N, C-alpha and C positions, 0 to 999 in steps of 0.2 A: 771543535765542541759541539758537544750535542742539543738540538735544539730544544726545548721544553717540549713534554708531551702533549698532543692535543686533547682536548676531553673525551673525543669518541674514538679513544687508542681502546682494543680491545685484545686482551690475550696476546698482547704484543703486535700487534699487527692493525696497521691504521685500514678502516675498511670505508672506501668511496663510492658510492653511489653513482652509475652513470646517469640515471634517470631518464634515459633515452630507450627509447625500446628498438630493438633491430625488427622493425615491419613495416613495410610497404607492399602491398600488393602485388603480384607477379604481372608485369607489363602494365603500360598506361592504357587509359580509361580516355572515353569522351563525355562528358559530363554537358547537358544542358541544361543550365537554369533559366527559367522562365520566371521573368520580374518585373516590378512596375513598368512602368517607361511614357512620355508625353506622346509620345508616335510612334508608326510602326517599324522605322527603323531607330529610334531612341531608347534609351535605358535609365532608369533612375533606381539602380540598386538601392536596398534603407544599409546598415549600417550590420545589421545582422549577417542580411544576405554577403558583403564584403567580407563579413568574417568566416563565414560558411565557406566561400569559393576557396581563402586562404587555408582551409582546413581540408579540403580536399585536395586541393593542388599538392600539400604536405604529402598526401599520400600517393602521388605520381599520378594523377589525373590531368586533364585538361580541361578548365569549364568555359563556355560560350554563356551570352547571355544572351538573351531574347526578349523582346517586349510584349505584353499581353495584350498589345492594340497590333500585331502582326496578323495576317489573314490567316485563315485555315490553312490554307495551302502551302503559305510558308510555315505556320507551324509544325505539320505534319512533315514536312520535309526535312526540315530542320531538327526533328524526334526521330526522323527514319536514320539520320548520321550521326546519331549519339547512341551511346552503350546504356547509359541511364537517363532520366529525367527528371529535376528536381522542380516542385512548381513551390514558389513561395508564396508565402501568406501575403506579400504585399501585392500581388495579382491583384484586379478587379476581376469578379466571378461572371460579372455580365460582359465584360468582355473577352473571355476564357472559354467561360462556360463548356459546352459537349465536344468543344473542339480535339481532343484528343481520345475520346472514348472510341472505344473498341484495337485502339493503335497498340504492336506489337513490342514497343519498346516500356522496359521493366521503368515502373515511376514510386519515387517518392514525393506524397504531396501534404501539404503544411497549408493549404487554402482550402479550410473547413465549409466555406460556403460552399463549393462546387464538388461536396462528396455527394450530394445528389444528383447535379447533374451529371457525375460520371457514373451513377448507378450503385457506389460504396454501400448508401445509407437509402433509409427511407426519404420520403418528400417531408413529413411533418417539419416543421421548426424546429421541435423536440430533440431530431433524432443526429441533429448536427450542428453545428456552432461554432460559440466560443465561451467559454469559463472566465470569468474574469476575477481581479482579484486573486490571483493564488499563484502559488511556487512549485507545489509537489505533485510528482506520480509515483504511484503505487504497482511495483511488480505483482503479476498475477501469474505471467507463466517463468517462473522465473529458472526452467530448463530449454529457455529457448534462447537459439543463438541471439536472436535480436536483442535481447534484456542485458546483453554483454557482461555477464555475471554478476550484475546488480540484482539485490532482493529487497523486497520490504518497502518502504513510503521514505520519499528522499527528496528533495529539490531539485528542480531542473535549471530555475532562475534563480541567482542571487537577488534579485530585486523582484516585489510582489509585479505583474505580467498578468500575462492572457494565456491563454492554453487550445489551442484548437484540437477538437474532441469532435468523435460523431459514436453510432449506435451499428456497427456493423453487422451481415447476416450472420448465421449459425456456421456458414464456413469458413469462416473469417477465423483467425488467432489472433485474440484480445491478449495483448504484451503486458499492457499497461493501463491503467485508471487512473480518470482524476476524481482523488478521494472526498474533497469538497461538495462536487457536483450530486447534488440529488438523486438523479437518473444516474451516477457511475457511468457515465462515457468515457468511450475508449480513448485517451490519448496517446495510443502506440498498438496500430495493428497490423495486420498484414494478410494480403490475399495472396494462394501462390495459385499459380498459371492453373489453371483446367477450374478453379472453383467455383462454387455460384456464386456470385452478385448478390444483392438484395435486390435489386428489378430482374430478377431471374436470369441474366446475362451470364454466358460463363468470361471467367479473368483470361484475356488475352496473352498475360505478361505479370510475373509477382509486382503487384502492387501494395506499397507501403503509405498509410495514412498516418502521420506524425505531430505532434506538439507542437512544432515551433509556430512563433509567431512573430512576426519579423518587422513590426510599424517603426519602434529605436533602438535604442543603445541595451536601454533597460531588460530589452528581450534577446540580447545573447547569453547564448545556453552555458550554463557550469559546468565544473570537468565532468558531472554524471549527466548532464544533457548532450555534452560530445563525444562520452562514450555512445550513448545510446543515437547518436546522429553517423557516428563511425561506423558501427554495428550494420547502420541500415543500409550504409554506402558500399560497406564491403559484400553485406550478405547477395544484392545485386546482382556483386561482380562475380559470383560464384556458384559453381553446381551443389554447394550444401554439402560433400560428402569428400572431394580430395585435400588433404594441405597443402598450405599455402604459405612460403618463405619468402622473404626480401630482407634486406640487410641497408642499413645507411652505412653510404661509403669511408667517414669518418666518424670515427670516435674521440671525443678529447675530454684529457684531465688536466683539470687544474691542480699542482700537488705542491705540499710546502715542503721544504727540505727536513729531511728527516734518517736517522739512520735504518732504524726498523725497517722490514718488509711490509710493504702496503699491499691493501688486495681490493685491487678495484672487480667493483659491480657490474655485470651486463647484464641486461634484462633480456632473455627473448622470449617469442612469442608466437605463433601462427597467426598469421594475416588475416589467413580465411576465417573468422567469425563463426560464419554457419560450417566450418568443418566436423564428420565425426570421425572422422580417420584420426589416430595421433599423427604428430610431427614428432617425426624418428630422428633422432641428430646423432653425430656420429664421425671418429677420423679427426678431434681439434687439433690444429698445430697452429704453430706460432713458427713465422721467420724474418727475416728483413735484417736492416743495418744494425738495430740495437735489440736483436734478440735476446742478449745474453741477461739484459735489463729485466727481463719479461720470462715467465713460468708462468704453467697452467696447472689449477690448483683442482686437484682429487676433491670429492668424484664429479663428476660431469652427468648434466645433463642428458639423460638419453632419449627423454620424449614427453612429447609436451601434448594435453589433451584439448581441446578447442577452447578458446576463452582462460587458457592458463597460462600462466607466466611461469617461464626457470629464469635463475641467477646462474649464469659462469663467473667465475672465479677467476682471475685473471692476476699472480701476484708480478708485486714491480720493486726493484729495490735501486735507485739510483747509482749504488756504490760511492755516493759521496760526491759523484758530479752533478754540475747544474746545467742546464740547459735543456734543448726540446731532444724526447727520444720517441721513437718509431717501431711498430713492427705491422706485421699482417698476421690477420686471425682468420682460419680458414679451418671451415669443416662442412660435412655431408649431410646431406637431407633426406627424406624421401619424396619431396616436392615431385609431383609429376610432371613439371615443367623443367625442361633438361637446363636450359640455363639458370635457374634456380638451384639446380642439386648439390651445387657446390658454391656455399656463400664465402665470401672472402669482404673483410672489412680489413680499413687500415686504424691502429689502436696508437694514438699521438699523447703522451705524457708529457706536460709543461713541468717543470722543474724550477721555480725564479729565483733569484738573490735578492732577497728581501731587504738586505742590509747593503748590498753590492753596488756597484755604478750604475747609471743610466748608460754608460758606455766606458772603456778599457780598449785604446790603443796601445799596444804593447811596442807595437812599429819593429817586429822581430821578422818581417820581412827581407828577403833578401834578393827579388825580382819581382816582374809582374806590377801593377797600376791597382792593386785592390790590397787595403788595410783592413787587417781583421779584427772584428769588436769582439773581444775575449769576456765579457760582461753578460752571457747568455740573453741580450737584450735585441742583439742582431743589429744595430746602428752601422752598417758595415762603411767605411768609406773608402775614400781615393787618394792616390797619390797624383798630384798634377805639377806640370813643368817641372821647373827642375831641383825633382826632389831625390837625391841620391839617398840609396836605401841598403843594407847591409850589412854596414858598417857596424864598428864593435858598440854598443853598451856604455854607456854615461856611466854606471854603477854597476857593480855585482850583482848578478839575479835579474837584469836587465835584455838579457838578449842581445839585438842590436837595435840600432838607433837610425833617424831619420836628419841629414844636413838636407840646410837649403839655403838657396842665396838667388838671387833674382827671379824673384817669385815662384820659387817651389815651394810648393803648399802639401798640407793633407785637408781632405774638404768633404764634409757629409754633406748631400745636399738635403732638403728641408728642415736640417739641425737639429737641436734637441731642447727639451722644454725645459726653458731657463727662465721663466716669468716668475715661478717663484724661488723659493731659496739655494742654491748652488752651493758646490766647489769644484774645480779645476784645481788637479794638482799633477804637476809634472818635473821634469828633470830638463835642466837648461846649463848649454856649454857655449856662449856667443863668440864669434871671433872678431866682432867688430862693435864691444859694447858702446863706445864713447863715441859713437856715430848717432846720425839722426835718428827721427821714430822708424821703429822696424815693431813688425806684429808678432807678439809671442802666439795669442789664441785669441780667439773673437766669435762671434757668431753676428749674421746680419747680410743684406743683401748691398753691394756697392759699399756707402759707408753702414759700418756695423753699428749696431745699437748697444751693443757691448764687447769690450776688446781690452784685453792686456798690453800693454807696449811695452819696449825699453828704447830710450833715449837717453843718451850722456851718461848710461852708469845707472841710472834711475828707475823706477818701475811706475808708467804711468797707468790708469784707470782712465779709459776712452768708454765714452757716452754715448748715445744717441743725438745726433746734431754735431757731429765734427766737432766736440768737444773734449779737452780732457778734465775729467773733473777734479782728481788729486793726483799729486803722486809722491814720491818718495822724499826726494830733496836726501839723498843721506849718500846718494852711489856707491850703495850697496853691490852691483854685478859689474865685474870685471871681464877685462876677454881672457878667454881660454882657461877658464875657471869652471866645476862644475857646481851649479846651485839646483836645488830643492825651490822649487818655488810654485805659490799655490794664490787663486782669488780666490774670497769665499763671501759670498751673497748672503745677507739673513732679511727673508722680504719682511717679518714681522715686524722690523727696525729698518729698513730702508736702508742701513750701512753693508760698506763695501769691505773688505779688508784684502791688502796684499800682504803676503809674510813670503822672505825669504830664509830656508834654513829652519822653518818654524817660527820664525821671530817675525813679530809685527813689523813691519818696514813704514804703513799708513796706511790710514780708514776715512772713510767720510761718508758724506749723505749721501747715496746716490737714485734715492725714491724708486721708482716701479721700471721694472724693465719689462718692454716687451722683445720676447725672443723671436720673430719671426726671421726667415732665411736662413741659410747656410750656416755649418759651423766650419770652423776651420781655423789651422794653425801652421805658421811659417809666412804668412803674406795675408793680407786683406782677400776677399772671395774674388774680386778679379783682379788680384796679383799685387795691389798695390804697399804698400808701405811694408816691403819685405824684409826678412831677417838674415843677419847673416851670423850663422852658428850651426849648433845640434840641438834635436828635441830628442824626449825618449820618455814612456812609460808616462802617458796623458791618461788620466783618469777623471771622467766626470759624476759627482757626485748630485742625490737631487736634495740634498737638505746641506746646511753648514756643518762643517766638520767638526769636533770638539781639537781646541788650539792646545790644550793640556794632555789629550790622550790621542785619539782618534789621528792625528795629522803626525805628531810625533811616530807613532808606530810606523806610519807610511815611508817616512823617512828612513828610518832603520828596516826595513823592508821592500826595499825597491822592487820592483815588478811583481808584487803580490797585494791583493784588492783588501778594502776591509768586509771578509764573508766568514762563515764558517768551513768551506769549503774551496778547494785549489781550483781556479778556474780550468773545468775539463782534465783534470788529474786525479786520479784516486789516493793520490797520496796525501797525507794531512799537509795543514794550513796553520801556521801563528793566527791567533785574533787578538784584539784587545780585550784588557780585564781589569780589572781594578787593582791599586795599590801597586807593589814591586812586582807581581806575576806579568810575565810579560808575553805568556803565551800557552792555551792549549791545544793539544792534537788530540786529534783519535786515534784509536791504538793502532798498529800494524809493524811490518817487520821493515818498513824501508827506510824509517829513520825521518825527523823532522831537524829543519834549520834554526838554529838560537840566532837572536839578533848578537851585535858583538856584548860583550863580556864575560864573566864568568858566573858560571849559574847551579843551583841545584834541582838537580830532576827528580820532581815527585811524579805518584802514579796513585792513580786513586780507581775505584770500580763504580762510585758514585756520584761523583763530584763533589759532595762534603769530606769524607775521610782521607787524607792524604801519607803516602808513605814515602820518604825519601829514598831514591833507589842509587843516586848517582853526585857525587858532588864535584865543584868546581868544572864543569863541563863549559865546553865554546865552540862555536860552529855546529857541527853536523853530530845527533846522536841517535844512535840505533842501540836500542835494546835488544841482546843476544839469548834473553831468560824466554824461552816458549812457554814458561807456565802464565808468562805477562804477555807477550807477543802476539802469540798465537789465537789469544781469547777472540770470542767475538765481541767481547766488549772490554770496558776499561778507557782511560782516559791518560795522557800526561801535561805534565808542566812543567816550568822552566820557573825557576826565583831566582832573580836575579840578586847575587849577594852584596850588598852593601858595604 
């Protein structure tokens, strides 16, 4: 069944934006943050300081904090060890003062009250300081890399704040001013190494004066403010010419099941915002385990100018499969750093089963201790104790089964989220149905919080506190016979229901269920109350399945889950539908299985208009008409003959 087309589907392809830039600096750097602190060795960074720390570390660098109360020797030695120094506005100008005057390490300075001490501005109070009750900067040199591609006037804080500013010398390049300040002081300016400062001395390194005020949460920069700060950090880590590129190691996409090709947009940019040479890209390639699900979509980006982005389009088609798909993306750049000449990233596309089970244990293993989960949720369980696997399944289509006795079990450490509504569906063939309490399935540590038990041919709903809450009392279960058994819990009503072959045998109020502990089948997690018999095709859903529709369909289709695609299989799968329509299958030449009975097979291109193409069909149907079966679209359904 083809799912509804998402609203953002265009030209038959769903475009998914990565929203993550392939950008990080080549190699890691050391950044010294000088911040407030009550003592020489203690620091109390503000919320904006911590925010900027996380931002810088996200660029791949290491941040070290130093108190503004450290003595001058300690401060200069710490600056010697750093690649760049950031001076927070949280410092006291009287404590830091002139300690870093003439130091050769590049600086970003947000403390405007030491602009004059550093020789960056004149000494008059009108030439440096703070502009209060403002949010905006205005770019006056948009072509400079420090402008980060921004233009015009815009806020750098979302809340009314304070902006650090100053009037530098004529040798400085002013990037942005504070438009609400009558003197139009600069909120972002740079002295290149060797340029003349306001006091007549020469800048020993590139020095940047920045608008950041760091007293409280309101002073955390918004997205445009972040761009300007990031540009400043990147600018000091580059020589302003060569392109530089890095890559996020893993780029993930959370997708919805869809039959159409989907387009994954991956943003690429040069990490060197000071570059004057274009970043050149070539030799794009995909490889890896699921490479057949991915494809490169032309045209490929070939060059990216400084401060520009390019989008690489990667096609994806899950081919009606569900789960996690990975591929490796590589491309070549002209980055002079040999380590970054070839970029490698792992692409991860996750296609969940929104209507399918939390866990599906087919129990089809013939050896080993691992019980696979085919639900796409990777709730992988284990066989413990005297669990015999590899015997024939209890129903056709269910593969093999698990036979237990004397404490053998299937167990999932950590369990499943059963505190909300759930359905547990399975096949059971007991060898001693008339015996004492035996565990079919449940969850909890030691004594479970919820379990389905068998005793004397009756089903028992076991709750927390070693209590059987209610039972069937009709002895619906006999030894040596195969049954479909289900327990359904509706958290909205607090009612639990037990069913045998789709018929309700008992229900009762079970209240709120705590789902701590492991999930198990065949015995309690400690081996107590063991079952004697065979279990098969255990499915766990996070909702109460409908007794009139979904549950009967599971009984008629053993081994198949309620989802629009068959687990891990490119072939079609029946799905429940309304009325007497028992299945809808996606077009292919493999055929699809019809439930028990006689059906007319109908074909449609749009799921609206249907034409009968075969009558009185049972079992597997395969369409041999290539005009239909080899199309890229089309659907089949079986309509039960009444």
